[in-house]
VOBA-1610 file (N, C-alpha, C; in pm, whole numbers, padded with zeros to 5 digits, always signed):
BEGIN
Unk+13079+06253+08354Unk+12975+06322+08428Unk+12971+06278+08574Unk+13005+06152+08597Unk+13006+06102+08734Unk+13110+06176+08817Unk+13225+06206+08757Unk+13330+06279+08828Unk+13282+06419+08866Unk+13211+06486+08775Unk+13159+06618+08806Unk+13058+06609+08920Unk+12973+06506+08916Unk+12872+06491+09020Unk+12937+06469+09156Unk+13049+06398+09157Unk+13118+06375+09284Unk+13183+06503+09335Unk+13228+06589+09244Unk+13290+06715+09285Unk+13188+06812+09342Unk+13065+06805+09292Unk+12962+06899+09335Unk+12879+06836+09446Unk+12889+06885+09568Unk+12819+06823+09680Unk+12668+06834+09673Unk+12615+06925+09589Unk+12470+06944+09583Unk+12403+06855+09480Unk+12478+06786+09392Unk+12418+06701+09290Unk+12374+06569+09353Unk+12254+06523+09316Unk+12203+06398+09371Unk+12172+06301+09257Unk+12050+06249+09248Unk+12021+06146+09147Unk+12015+06207+09007Unk+12051+06128+08905Unk+12050+06180+08767Unk+11909+06190+08711Unk+11895+06272+08608Unk+11769+06285+08536Unk+11754+06165+08443Unk+11634+06107+08437Unk+11613+05982+08363Unk+11645+05995+08215Unk+11618+06111+08155Unk+11635+06126+08011Unk+11759+06206+07972Unk+11840+06248+08068Unk+11960+06326+08038Unk+12074+06282+08129Unk+12171+06205+08077Unk+12280+06156+08163Unk+12366+06266+08223Unk+12365+06386+08162Unk+12443+06496+08216Unk+12364+06581+08315Unk+12239+06547+08339Unk+12154+06625+08427Unk+12140+06559+08564Unk+12138+06642+08668Unk+12127+06592+08805Unk+12029+06680+08883Unk+11948+06615+08967Unk+11861+06689+09057Unk+11942+06739+09177Unk+11891+06842+09240Unk+11952+06887+09365Unk+11845+06941+09458Unk+11873+06940+09585Unk+11780+06986+09687Unk+11797+07136+09706Unk+11690+07212+09681Unk+11700+07357+09687Unk+11716+07409+09830Unk+11696+07324+09929Unk+11713+07370+10067Unk+11858+07369+10110Unk+11947+07314+10026Unk+12089+07308+10058Unk+12165+07429+10008Unk+12283+07404+09953Unk+12370+07511+09906Unk+12304+07589+09791Unk+12333+07717+09785Unk+12282+07801+09676Unk+12370+07779+09553Unk+12325+07691+09465Unk+12409+07652+09352Unk+12432+07766+09253Unk+12346+07867+09255Unk+12366+07981+09166Unk+12473+08076+09217Unk+12527+08049+09336Unk+12632+08134+09393Unk+12764+08058+09409Unk+12768+07937+09359Unk+12888+07854+09373Unk+12991+07889+09266Unk+13120+07882+09297Unk+13223+07911+09197Unk+13212+07826+09072Unk+13167+07700+09086Unk+13152+07614+08969Unk+13053+07674+08869Unk+12948+07738+08922Unk+12847+07797+08833Unk+12908+07910+08751Unk+12986+07996+08817Unk+13048+08109+08747Unk+13166+08066+08660Unk+13215+07946+08683Unk+13319+07892+08596Unk+13260+07827+08472Unk+13130+07822+08463Unk+13065+07763+08346Unk+13062+07612+08346Unk+13078+07550+08463Unk+13082+07404+08468Unk+12943+07341+08465Unk+12839+07417+08497Unk+12704+07364+08488Unk+12606+07479+08465Unk+12485+07441+08425Unk+12379+07538+08398Unk+12255+07493+08474Unk+12187+07585+08540Unk+12066+07552+08615Unk+11948+07551+08520Unk+11878+07438+08515Unk+11774+07421+08414Unk+11666+07327+08465Unk+11542+07353+08427Unk+11432+07265+08462Unk+11451+07131+08390Unk+11428+07017+08456Unk+11457+06886+08393Unk+11391+06865+08258Unk+11262+06899+08246Unk+11192+06877+08119Unk+11250+06963+08007Unk+11305+07080+08043Unk+11361+07171+07942Unk+11489+07115+07880Unk+11543+07007+07937Unk+11662+06945+07879Unk+11628+06857+07759Unk+11501+06825+07741Unk+11462+06728+07638Unk+11482+06780+07495Unk+11439+06903+07459Unk+11450+06946+07320Unk+11591+06940+07263Unk+11689+06993+07336Unk+11827+06991+07285Unk+11880+06848+07277Unk+11833+06760+07366Unk+11875+06620+07360Unk+11820+06552+07235Unk+11696+06583+07198Unk+11633+06518+07083Unk+11696+06560+06951Unk+11747+06683+06943Unk+11802+06731+06816Unk+11937+06664+06789Unk+11950+06586+06680Unk+12072+06509+06655Unk+12184+06594+06593Unk+12240+06684+06672Unk+12346+06772+06625Unk+12476+06695+06608Unk+12545+06718+06497Unk+12675+06658+06470Unk+12779+06768+06456Unk+12904+06732+06478Unk+13012+06829+06463Unk+13014+06884+06321Unk+13031+07014+06311Unk+13034+07079+06181Unk+12899+07128+06132Unk+12791+07096+06202Unk+12657+07139+06161Unk+12640+07290+06175Unk+12547+07341+06096Unk+12501+07479+06111Unk+12369+07471+06185Unk+12366+07521+06307Unk+12253+07500+06398Unk+12189+07635+06432Unk+12056+07636+06435Unk+11981+07756+06472Unk+11892+07724+06591Unk+11909+07804+06697Unk+11816+07803+06810Unk+11731+07928+06794Unk+11607+07910+06748Unk+11528+08024+06701Unk+11470+08108+06814Unk+11437+08045+06926Unk+11383+08118+07043Unk+11472+08082+07161Unk+11593+08136+07163Unk+11701+08077+07243Unk+11712+08125+07386Unk+11669+08246+07418Unk+11690+08299+07554Unk+11613+08215+07657Unk+11670+08200+07777Unk+11794+08262+07828Unk+11923+08186+07794Unk+11916+08068+07731Unk+12038+08005+07685Unk+12063+07863+07731Unk+11972+07803+07807Unk+11995+07666+07853Unk+12008+07567+07739Unk+11920+07575+07640Unk+11926+07484+07526Unk+12041+07521+07434Unk+12068+07650+07419Unk+12176+07694+07332Unk+12312+07646+07382Unk+12335+07650+07514Unk+12464+07604+07566Unk+12481+07454+07545Unk+12372+07378+07551Unk+12382+07234+07524Unk+12409+07207+07377Unk+12346+07284+07287Unk+12374+07269+07145Unk+12520+07303+07114Unk+12571+07408+07178Unk+12712+07444+07160Unk+12803+07333+07209Unk+12764+07269+07319Unk+12843+07157+07371Unk+12848+07042+07272Unk+12736+07016+07204Unk+12732+06910+07105Unk+12821+06942+06984Unk+12824+07070+06945Unk+12908+07109+06832Unk+13057+07098+06865Unk+13090+07111+06993Unk+13229+07092+07038Unk+13326+07185+06966Unk+13287+07310+06950Unk+13376+07408+06889Unk+13377+07409+06738Unk+13301+07321+06673Unk+13298+07316+06527Unk+13168+07376+06476Unk+13158+07392+06343Unk+13035+07443+06285Unk+13001+07582+06334Unk+12872+07612+06336Unk+12827+07744+06379Unk+12692+07731+06449Unk+12674+07804+06556Unk+12546+07811+06627Unk+12496+07954+06619Unk+12377+07971+06563Unk+12311+08101+06564Unk+12202+08094+06669Unk+12217+08172+06774Unk+12121+08175+06884Unk+12042+08305+06874Unk+11912+08293+06851Unk+11830+08411+06824Unk+11720+08426+06928Unk+11692+08551+06964Unk+11572+08582+07041Unk+11525+08720+06998Unk+11396+08732+06977Unk+11343+08857+06923Unk+11359+08973+07020Unk+11369+08944+07150Unk+11386+09048+07252Unk+11534+09080+07269Unk+11570+09208+07256Unk+11710+09249+07268Unk+11761+09226+07411Unk+11680+09259+07512Unk+11724+09241+07650Unk+11746+09094+07682Unk+11658+09007+07633Unk+11676+08863+07654Unk+11795+08811+07574Unk+11820+08868+07457Unk+11935+08827+07377Unk+12066+08860+07448Unk+12069+08970+07525Unk+12188+09004+07599Unk+12214+08903+07711Unk+12108+08858+07778Unk+12124+08754+07879Unk+12170+08624+07814Unk+12119+08596+07695Unk+12161+08478+07619Unk+12310+08486+07586Unk+12356+08602+07540Unk+12497+08620+07508Unk+12586+08600+07630Unk+12539+08649+07745Unk+12616+08633+07868Unk+12632+08485+07903Unk+12524+08408+07895Unk+12530+08266+07930Unk+12618+08188+07834Unk+12615+08223+07707Unk+12703+08157+07611Unk+12848+08191+07638Unk+12873+08315+07678Unk+13009+08357+07710Unk+13062+08283+07832Unk+12981+08275+07938Unk+13024+08204+08059Unk+13053+08057+08028Unk+12977+07999+07934Unk+12998+07859+07897Unk+13122+07840+07811Unk+13189+07948+07772Unk+13311+07936+07692Unk+13286+07912+07545Unk+13168+07946+07496Unk+13133+07921+07355Unk+13202+08023+07265Unk+13269+07975+07160Unk+13339+08065+07068Unk+13288+08057+06926Unk+13197+07964+06897Unk+13148+07946+06759Unk+12999+07982+06749Unk+12956+08082+06824Unk+12815+08122+06825Unk+12799+08268+06785Unk+12688+08296+06720Unk+12647+08432+06687Unk+12511+08454+06751Unk+12497+08561+06826Unk+12371+08593+06892Unk+12300+08702+06811Unk+12173+08678+06779Unk+12095+08775+06702Unk+11964+08805+06775Unk+11906+08919+06743Unk+11776+08958+06797Unk+11691+09001+06678Unk+11646+08902+06602Unk+11572+08929+06478Unk+11439+08852+06478Unk+11350+08892+06392Unk+11227+08816+06371Unk+11260+08693+06286Unk+11187+08584+06302Unk+11212+08467+06218Unk+11198+08499+06069Unk+11108+08590+06034Unk+11090+08625+05893Unk+11217+08684+05833Unk+11282+08774+05905Unk+11404+08836+05852Unk+11517+08735+05840Unk+11525+08646+05938Unk+11627+08541+05929Unk+11603+08453+05807Unk+11477+08417+05784Unk+11444+08330+05671Unk+11469+08400+05537Unk+11445+08530+05532Unk+11473+08605+05409Unk+11623+08609+05379Unk+11704+08615+05484Unk+11849+08627+05467Unk+11918+08493+05451Unk+11868+08390+05521Unk+11937+08261+05524Unk+11842+08146+05487Unk+11785+08149+05369Unk+11692+08042+05333Unk+11764+07907+05319Unk+11708+07804+05381Unk+11759+07667+05374Unk+11909+07660+05407Unk+11949+07737+05507Unk+12091+07742+05543Unk+12128+07646+05654Unk+12035+07612+05741Unk+12070+07540+05864Unk+12041+07391+05853Unk+12136+07313+05905Unk+12121+07167+05909Unk+12026+07124+06020Unk+12025+07199+06130Unk+11942+07164+06245Unk+11879+07293+06301Unk+11752+07283+06336Unk+11679+07399+06391Unk+11605+07354+06516Unk+11613+07435+06622Unk+11538+07409+06744Unk+11442+07524+06770Unk+11315+07488+06797Unk+11213+07588+06828Unk+11153+07554+06964Unk+11188+07631+07065Unk+11120+07622+07193Unk+11019+07736+07193Unk+10901+07706+07141Unk+10807+07810+07104Unk+10742+07878+07225Unk+10711+08007+07213Unk+10630+08072+07317Unk+10494+08004+07323Unk+10443+07983+07444Unk+10320+07905+07458Unk+10241+07953+07580Unk+10125+07892+07601Unk+10037+07931+07710Unk+10089+07887+07846Unk+10186+07796+07851Unk+10256+07763+07976Unk+10177+07679+08074Unk+10084+07598+08026Unk+10004+07516+08117Unk+10090+07419+08198Unk+10199+07375+08138Unk+10286+07280+08207Unk+10360+07338+08325Unk+10357+07472+08342Unk+10428+07537+08450Unk+10337+07580+08565Unk+10209+07543+08557Unk+10115+07586+08661Unk+10158+07538+08799Unk+10204+07414+08808Unk+10242+07358+08938Unk+10362+07432+08996Unk+10457+07466+08912Unk+10579+07531+08959Unk+10559+07679+08986Unk+10482+07744+08900Unk+10464+07890+08910Unk+10316+07923+08898Unk+10245+07935+09010Unk+10101+07964+09005Unk+10066+08094+08933Unk+10161+08187+08924Unk+10131+08313+08855Unk+10106+08291+08706Unk+10149+08175+08653Unk+10125+08144+08512Unk+09976+08129+08482Unk+09896+08099+08585Unk+09751+08088+08565Unk+09693+08222+08520Unk+09737+08331+08584Unk+09689+08464+08544Unk+09732+08496+08401Unk+09854+08457+08367Unk+09902+08480+08230Unk+09818+08401+08130Unk+09781+08278+08168Unk+09700+08194+08080Unk+09562+08254+08058Unk+09505+08313+08164Unk+09374+08374+08151Unk+09377+08494+08055Unk+09491+08565+08054Unk+09506+08680+07964Unk+09538+08635+07822Unk+09624+08533+07809Unk+09667+08485+07677Unk+09670+08332+07680Unk+09561+08272+07638Unk+09550+08127+07637Unk+09600+08066+07506Unk+09570+07938+07482Unk+09618+07869+07362Unk+09580+07939+07232Unk+09458+07994+07225Unk+09414+08058+07101Unk+09500+08179+07065Unk+09558+08242+07166Unk+09646+08357+07141Unk+09778+08312+07079Unk+09831+08199+07125Unk+09965+08156+07083Unk+09966+08074+06955Unk+09853+08012+06918Unk+09852+07927+06798Unk+09897+08003+06672Unk+09847+08124+06643Unk+09896+08195+06524Unk+10046+08228+06531Unk+10095+08261+06650Unk+10237+08291+06666Unk+10321+08167+06637Unk+10281+08053+06694Unk+10355+07929+06672Unk+10350+07886+06526Unk+10235+07905+06462Unk+10222+07871+06320Unk+10320+07950+06236Unk+10332+08080+06263Unk+10423+08165+06187Unk+10568+08125+06212Unk+10602+08096+06337Unk+10739+08056+06368Unk+10776+07925+06297Unk+10684+07830+06297Unk+10710+07702+06230Unk+10729+07721+06079Unk+10649+07809+06020Unk+10662+07833+05876Unk+10798+07891+05841Unk+10846+07985+05922Unk+10977+08044+05896Unk+11089+07944+05923Unk+11071+07860+06025Unk+11171+07757+06054Unk+11182+07660+05938Unk+11070+07629+05874Unk+11071+07542+05756Unk+11154+07604+05645Unk+11139+07735+05626Unk+11218+07804+05523Unk+11367+07804+05557Unk+11400+07808+05684Unk+11540+07814+05727Unk+11609+07678+05722Unk+11532+07570+05728Unk+11588+07435+05736Unk+11626+07384+05598Unk+11748+07334+05586Unk+11796+07279+05460Unk+11735+07141+05434Unk+11733+07100+05309Unk+11685+06966+05274Unk+11770+06861+05346Unk+11703+06761+05398Unk+11773+06658+05473Unk+11801+06696+05617Unk+11752+06813+05660Unk+11778+06860+05795Unk+11674+06814+05895Unk+11702+06839+06023Unk+11614+06799+06132Unk+11572+06922+06213Unk+11452+06914+06267Unk+11398+07025+06345Unk+11324+06971+06467Unk+11343+07035+06581Unk+11269+07002+06703Unk+11177+07118+06737Unk+11050+07082+06761Unk+10951+07180+06808Unk+10911+07139+06949Unk+10909+07235+07041Unk+10875+07203+07179Unk+10796+07316+07243Unk+10717+07281+07344Unk+10643+07378+07424Unk+10642+07329+07569Unk+10601+07417+07660Unk+10582+07377+07800Unk+10435+07386+07836Unk+10350+07333+07748Unk+10206+07336+07770Unk+10146+07199+07743Unk+10028+07172+07799Unk+09956+07048+07773Unk+09860+07063+07656Unk+09831+07183+07612Unk+09726+07211+07514Unk+09748+07136+07383Unk+09653+07052+07340Unk+09666+06984+07211Unk+09661+07081+07093Unk+09598+07198+07111Unk+09598+07297+07004Unk+09740+07342+06970Unk+09823+07357+07073Unk+09960+07406+07055Unk+10059+07293+07033Unk+10017+07170+07052Unk+10108+07056+07040Unk+10071+06967+06921Unk+09992+06863+06945Unk+09958+06771+06835Unk+09885+06843+06722Unk+09793+06933+06757Unk+09721+07007+06655Unk+09812+07094+06571Unk+09909+07157+06634Unk+10004+07241+06562Unk+10089+07158+06465Unk+10136+07043+06512Unk+10220+06958+06428Unk+10140+06896+06314Unk+10016+06854+06341Unk+09933+06796+06237Unk+09907+06895+06125Unk+09872+07018+06158Unk+09847+07119+06055Unk+09975+07152+05978Unk+10090+07150+06048Unk+10218+07176+05981Unk+10250+07064+05882Unk+10227+06939+05921Unk+10253+06826+05831Unk+10159+06829+05711Unk+10035+06872+05732Unk+09939+06881+05621Unk+09985+06984+05517Unk+10048+07092+05564Unk+10096+07196+05472Unk+10227+07157+05405Unk+10304+07072+05470Unk+10437+07037+05419Unk+10454+06885+05420Unk+10410+06818+05315Unk+10419+06671+05311Unk+10562+06617+05307Unk+10660+06705+05284Unk+10800+06659+05284Unk+10857+06651+05426Unk+10777+06689+05525Unk+10820+06680+05665Unk+10757+06556+05730Unk+10836+06483+05805Unk+10788+06363+05873Unk+10833+06364+06019Unk+10757+06293+06104Unk+10792+06279+06244Unk+10889+06163+06261Unk+10996+06184+06335Unk+11099+06082+06354Unk+11078+06006+06485Unk+11121+05882+06485Unk+11127+05805+06609Unk+11239+05860+06697Unk+11218+05860+06826Unk+11321+05901+06921Unk+11334+05794+07029Unk+11447+05791+07093Unk+11468+05697+07202Unk+11367+05725+07313Unk+11296+05621+07354Unk+11196+05637+07459Unk+11261+05617+07595Unk+11272+05724+07670Unk+11337+05721+07801Unk+11231+05707+07911Unk+11272+05661+08029Unk+11177+05656+08142Unk+11118+05793+08169Unk+10987+05797+08186Unk+10918+05923+08209Unk+10854+05982+08085Unk+10895+05935+07965Unk+10835+05983+07842Unk+10694+05924+07825Unk+10598+06007+07788Unk+10467+05961+07746Unk+10450+05989+07597Unk+10362+05913+07532Unk+10340+05930+07389Unk+10256+06054+07361Unk+10263+06097+07234Unk+10171+06200+07189Unk+10029+06149+07188Unk+09932+06239+07179Unk+09792+06203+07189Unk+09715+06243+07063Unk+09724+06165+06954Unk+09651+06201+06832Unk+09501+06200+06850Unk+09451+06123+06947Unk+09307+06118+06970Unk+09252+06247+07030Unk+09338+06337+07075Unk+09294+06463+07134Unk+09260+06568+07029Unk+09289+06540+06901Unk+09260+06637+06795Unk+09181+06566+06685Unk+09113+06644+06603Unk+09038+06587+06490Unk+09136+06547+06379Unk+09122+06424+06333Unk+09205+06377+06222Unk+09351+06360+06257Unk+09381+06332+06382Unk+09520+06315+06423Unk+09582+06189+06367Unk+09698+06202+06305Unk+09769+06087+06248Unk+09834+06005+06359Unk+09842+05874+06339Unk+09901+05787+06439Unk+10050+05816+06461Unk+10115+05877+06362Unk+10257+05909+06377Unk+10280+06009+06490Unk+10174+06079+06532Unk+10188+06175+06642Unk+10222+06107+06774Unk+10204+05976+06781Unk+10241+05904+06903Unk+10393+05903+06923Unk+10469+05936+06819Unk+10615+05945+06830Unk+10658+06070+06905Unk+10566+06164+06926Unk+10599+06284+07002Unk+10626+06246+07148Unk+10689+06337+07220Unk+10720+06317+07362Unk+10638+06413+07446Unk+10567+06357+07543Unk+10496+06438+07642Unk+10551+06406+07781Unk+10561+06509+07864Unk+10599+06490+08004Unk+10481+06534+08091Unk+10432+06440+08172Unk+10328+06470+08270Unk+10391+06465+08409Unk+10376+06571+08489Unk+10445+06578+08618Unk+10413+06463+08712Unk+10294+06403+08701Unk+10261+06292+08790Unk+10321+06160+08744Unk+10384+06162+08626Unk+10447+06040+08573Unk+10598+06052+08560Unk+10651+06172+08571Unk+10795+06193+08549Unk+10845+06304+08641Unk+10976+06308+08659Unk+11038+06408+08746Unk+11065+06538+08676Unk+10961+06600+08624Unk+10976+06728+08555Unk+10840+06792+08535Unk+10840+06918+08491Unk+10715+06989+08466Unk+10660+06950+08329Unk+10537+06994+08301Unk+10472+06958+08176Unk+10548+07006+08053Unk+10562+06917+07954Unk+10640+06953+07836Unk+10593+06870+07716Unk+10624+06922+07597Unk+10595+06853+07471Unk+10711+06877+07377Unk+10752+06773+07304Unk+10861+06788+07206Unk+10843+06686+07095Unk+10886+06724+06976Unk+10879+06634+06861Unk+10997+06661+06769Unk+11052+06555+06712Unk+11163+06565+06616Unk+11106+06545+06476Unk+11132+06641+06387Unk+11083+06639+06250Unk+11200+06633+06152Unk+11179+06567+06039Unk+11284+06556+05936Unk+11231+06610+05804Unk+11317+06683+05733Unk+11282+06739+05602Unk+11342+06652+05493Unk+11261+06607+05401Unk+11307+06517+05296Unk+11407+06586+05205Unk+11489+06506+05139Unk+11588+06557+05046Unk+11728+06520+05088Unk+11821+06533+04994Unk+11961+06503+05021Unk+12031+06629+05068Unk+12095+06624+05183Unk+12167+06744+05229Unk+12282+06779+05137Unk+12295+06908+05109Unk+12407+06953+05026Unk+12537+06935+05101Unk+12648+06935+05027Unk+12778+06932+05091Unk+12794+07059+05175Unk+12872+07044+05285Unk+12896+07160+05370Unk+12959+07269+05284Unk+12888+07380+05276Unk+12934+07484+05185Unk+12946+07617+05259Unk+13042+07695+05219Unk+13056+07830+05269Unk+13052+07923+05148Unk+12940+07989+05130Unk+12919+08071+05013Unk+12930+08218+05050Unk+12880+08303+04959Unk+12884+08446+04986Unk+12793+08485+05102Unk+12718+08388+05157Unk+12638+08418+05275Unk+12724+08459+05393Unk+12855+08432+05382Unk+12946+08469+05491Unk+12937+08618+05522Unk+12912+08697+05419Unk+12906+08841+05442Unk+12789+08879+05532Unk+12679+08802+05522Unk+12564+08832+05607Unk+12572+08763+05742Unk+12630+08642+05746Unk+12624+08561+05867Unk+12749+08569+05953Unk+12860+08614+05894Unk+12983+08615+05972Unk+13049+08481+05979Unk+13009+08386+05893Unk+13067+08253+05896Unk+13161+08238+05779Unk+13288+08218+05806Unk+13386+08200+05702Unk+13414+08053+05677Unk+13503+08024+05584Unk+13534+07886+05548Unk+13595+07809+05664Unk+13655+07878+05760Unk+13714+07811+05875Unk+13617+07799+05991Unk+13492+07838+05969Unk+13390+07823+06073Unk+13396+07929+06180Unk+13481+08030+06165Unk+13490+08136+06265Unk+13412+08259+06220Unk+13378+08341+06314Unk+13307+08465+06283Unk+13406+08564+06222Unk+13376+08613+06102Unk+13473+08698+06035Unk+13420+08839+06011Unk+13290+08860+06033Unk+13239+08995+06016Unk+13220+09060+06151Unk+13178+09182+06147Unk+13173+09260+06270Unk+13039+09244+06339Unk+13029+09141+06425Unk+12913+09127+06512Unk+12950+09170+06653Unk+13066+09230+06667Unk+13120+09254+06801Unk+13026+09338+06888Unk+12965+09440+06828Unk+12883+09529+06908Unk+12762+09457+06966Unk+12705+09359+06889Unk+12588+09289+06939Unk+12623+09162+07016Unk+12727+09089+06972Unk+12750+08955+07026Unk+12876+08941+07107Unk+12971+09033+07091Unk+13097+09017+07163Unk+13190+08919+07098Unk+13160+08874+06977Unk+13245+08779+06908Unk+13320+08850+06797Unk+13449+08857+06807Unk+13532+08923+06708Unk+13585+08827+06605Unk+13671+08875+06519Unk+13723+08793+06409Unk+13806+08677+06458Unk+13861+08686+06578Unk+13943+08576+06631Unk+13860+08479+06713Unk+13729+08499+06716Unk+13642+08406+06787Unk+13643+08424+06937Unk+13704+08530+06987Unk+13709+08552+07132Unk+13610+08662+07173Unk+13568+08656+07294Unk+13477+08758+07345Unk+13555+08887+07367Unk+13507+08995+07309Unk+13584+09119+07318Unk+13506+09233+07380Unk+13376+09211+07410Unk+13304+09321+07474Unk+13292+09294+07622Unk+13259+09398+07694Unk+13260+09389+07839Unk+13121+09365+07893Unk+13104+09254+07963Unk+12982+09226+08035Unk+13001+09256+08183Unk+13093+09347+08213Unk+13131+09370+08353Unk+13012+09408+08440Unk+12918+09485+08383Unk+12806+09527+08465Unk+12725+09409+08516Unk+12715+09302+08433Unk+12635+09188+08476Unk+12719+09076+08536Unk+12837+09050+08482Unk+12910+08931+08522Unk+13043+08957+08588Unk+13100+09074+08566Unk+13233+09100+08619Unk+13342+09038+08537Unk+13307+08980+08422Unk+13407+08914+08338Unk+13428+08996+08212Unk+13477+09116+08226Unk+13499+09202+08112Unk+13628+09168+08041Unk+13651+09234+07928Unk+13771+09206+07851Unk+13896+09263+07917Unk+13877+09364+08004Unk+13994+09424+08068Unk+14048+09335+08179Unk+14177+09342+08199Unk+14242+09254+08295Unk+14195+09284+08437Unk+14171+09411+08467Unk+14123+09448+08598Unk+13983+09504+08586Unk+13902+09478+08685Unk+13763+09521+08682Unk+13748+09646+08768Unk+13714+09756+08706Unk+13708+09882+08779Unk+13596+09883+08883Unk+13484+09818+08849Unk+13374+09814+08945Unk+13413+09737+09070Unk+13486+09627+09051Unk+13528+09546+09164Unk+13627+09622+09251Unk+13722+09689+09187Unk+13820+09764+09263Unk+13753+09878+09341Unk+13653+09940+09281Unk+13581+10046+09349Unk+13506+09991+09471Unk+13445+09873+09454Unk+13372+09811+09566Unk+13467+09780+09681Unk+13585+09729+09648Unk+13683+09698+09753Unk+13728+09825+09824Unk+13746+09931+09745Unk+13791+10057+09805Unk+13688+10111+09903Unk+13561+10085+09875Unk+13456+10133+09964Unk+13425+10033+10074Unk+13502+09923+10077Unk+13487+09820+10181Unk+13344+09765+10189Unk+13295+09733+10076Unk+13165+09668+10072Unk+13173+09547+09978Unk+13070+09465+09978Unk+13068+09347+09894Unk+13063+09386+09747Unk+13115+09301+09660Unk+13107+09331+09516Unk+12963+09337+09470Unk+12936+09406+09359Unk+12800+09409+09305Unk+12754+09269+09269Unk+12621+09252+09259Unk+12566+09120+09228Unk+12626+09067+09098Unk+12669+08941+09102Unk+12727+08877+08985Unk+12875+08896+08971Unk+12940+08977+09059Unk+13082+09002+09047Unk+13162+08896+09123Unk+13285+08877+09082Unk+13372+08778+09144Unk+13488+08845+09217Unk+13526+08788+09328Unk+13644+08836+09398Unk+13767+08767+09340Unk+13777+08771+09209Unk+13890+08711+09138Unk+13892+08769+08998Unk+14010+08782+08939Unk+14022+08828+08801Unk+14030+08707+08711Unk+13941+08699+08613Unk+13933+08582+08528Unk+14014+08604+08401Unk+14100+08510+08369Unk+14177+08516+08245Unk+14096+08446+08136Unk+14047+08525+08039Unk+13962+08466+07935Unk+14041+08426+07811Unk+14175+08422+07819Unk+14254+08366+07709Unk+14226+08218+07703Unk+14182+08170+07587Unk+14138+08030+07580Unk+14213+07955+07471Unk+14188+07824+07469Unk+14247+07739+07366Unk+14148+07716+07253Unk+14047+07800+07240Unk+13947+07785+07137Unk+13815+07733+07190Unk+13817+07672+07309Unk+13694+07622+07367Unk+13674+07674+07508Unk+13763+07756+07556Unk+13746+07814+07688Unk+13789+07725+07802Unk+13857+07614+07772Unk+13892+07520+07879Unk+13990+07581+07978Unk+14096+07642+07926Unk+14196+07698+08017Unk+14136+07811+08098Unk+14040+07882+08036Unk+13975+07990+08109Unk+13905+07937+08233Unk+13823+07834+08215Unk+13748+07780+08328Unk+13841+07717+08431Unk+13948+07651+08384Unk+14040+07588+08476Unk+14113+07694+08561Unk+14159+07801+08494Unk+14228+07907+08567Unk+14135+07972+08668Unk+14012+07993+08627Unk+13916+08055+08717Unk+13887+07965+08837Unk+13867+07837+08811Unk+13835+07745+08919Unk+13950+07734+09019Unk+14071+07724+08968Unk+14187+07715+09058Unk+14197+07839+09146Unk+14170+07953+09086Unk+14178+08077+09163Unk+14070+08081+09270Unk+13952+08033+09234Unk+13843+08030+09332Unk+13877+07939+09449Unk+13934+07823+09420Unk+13964+07729+09525Unk+14072+07784+09619Unk+14166+07863+09563Unk+14269+07922+09647Unk+14210+08026+09741Unk+14102+08088+09698Unk+14043+08191+09781Unk+13920+08130+09851Unk+13945+08062+09959Unk+13840+07985+10024Unk+13726+08071+10075Unk+13751+08200+10093Unk+13646+08288+10140Unk+13559+08339+10027Unk+13589+08300+09903Unk+13523+08359+09787Unk+13373+08335+09787Unk+13332+08214+09826Unk+13192+08179+09813Unk+13103+08274+09892Unk+13153+08328+10002Unk+13073+08418+10083Unk+13056+08554+10017Unk+13140+08581+09916Unk+13137+08713+09854Unk+13074+08713+09715Unk+13030+08596+09671Unk+12974+08587+09536Unk+12827+08624+09537Unk+12793+08715+09451Unk+12655+08746+09419Unk+12564+08754+09540Unk+12593+08840+09639Unk+12502+08853+09752Unk+12369+08910+09705Unk+12261+08860+09760Unk+12131+08912+09718Unk+12026+08805+09716Unk+11933+08816+09621Unk+11815+08731+09617Unk+11851+08585+09593Unk+11792+08498+09671Unk+11813+08354+09655Unk+11720+08300+09548Unk+11752+08181+09500Unk+11664+08115+09403Unk+11535+08074+09471Unk+11423+08069+09397Unk+11295+08031+09459Unk+11300+07888+09511Unk+11231+07864+09619Unk+11231+07733+09682Unk+11129+07644+09614Unk+11176+07534+09557Unk+11089+07436+09493Unk+11120+07299+09551Unk+11033+07204+09522Unk+11055+07070+09575Unk+11179+07008+09513Unk+11201+07036+09383Unk+11318+06982+09315Unk+11372+07083+09216Unk+11503+07093+09209Unk+11570+07175+09110Unk+11661+07081+09030Unk+11716+07135+08925Unk+11799+07048+08841Unk+11909+07129+08776Unk+12024+07065+08758Unk+12136+07128+08687Unk+12184+07033+08579Unk+12249+07088+08476Unk+12310+07007+08373Unk+12458+07036+08371Unk+12540+06933+08389Unk+12685+06950+08390Unk+12737+06970+08248Unk+12847+07042+08238Unk+12912+07063+08108Unk+13036+06975+08098
//
């Protein structure tokens, strides 16, 4: 990670709880327009949002579910932990957000992921107790984002904690059904509300005595959970992680690691393959191509040219048209043809793309002209 930080002139001090995360000054280079970003070498992410994927103890070969995955920051980190093995199901109930999720996974070179846009109930009906690890970054009232985005205050006035508690309860119940015995689950929010945090976890534990809160490594900036903020709060809630902006370099956040009792079954590939697209070799074998772009060979086969310029075709017609009209490429397009033939993890793809970018020194001026990222006191990226 140090080598990557040295290559990227905009990376500065590391994030206290994520060795692969680095802060950067938003007044400098536009990191969302840099060739490294389009090569999939890093992802722009709020520092506190890096915590949930870090807490989930993913191992190679695991079956992992990111239940509320869009836009993909946590999903790309989970895929990195799997290192091309096992299977990652990245789900978001919104189809438009799921498409953005698929794009980010594709840019990251992920080949062992399936993107879905389903309700948690339907997933639980189809894949009961199938996943070894589950991550829930639940929709919430967003109190932790007030400092960064003042417009969240208006959203909170329209839909406060009482609105989100039933939604979070339902999501947690379905996640419990999806989690296999002996599995681990992370629940997280970006709010300070005890109703949505400690209160939500306490009621969940009361309904499911086979679930327990796990100890996690206490990093600088972590604060304990607050059982005293709710009625009948168990002392084990202090194992939860809270981020307070005045104590840590990130926005408000809450996360907890939960474990389901029981002995995990042997890694099995059953007839569920027909529904999930997961075969005995861990590759996608059914036809999810229309929704996810993942074919039977594990390669991306659909065209995201409209958004990214990285379509399956060798030449990009939109780019050639833009050049013919002597204007800049459309937003998100590259002045280079990317070879997406990979070695199974997309390494050669990113290397070929990066080399081509470096040869074309004028490329950076032609990448994604348009709206700049919002100016904040601190931004953060996570290297891959």
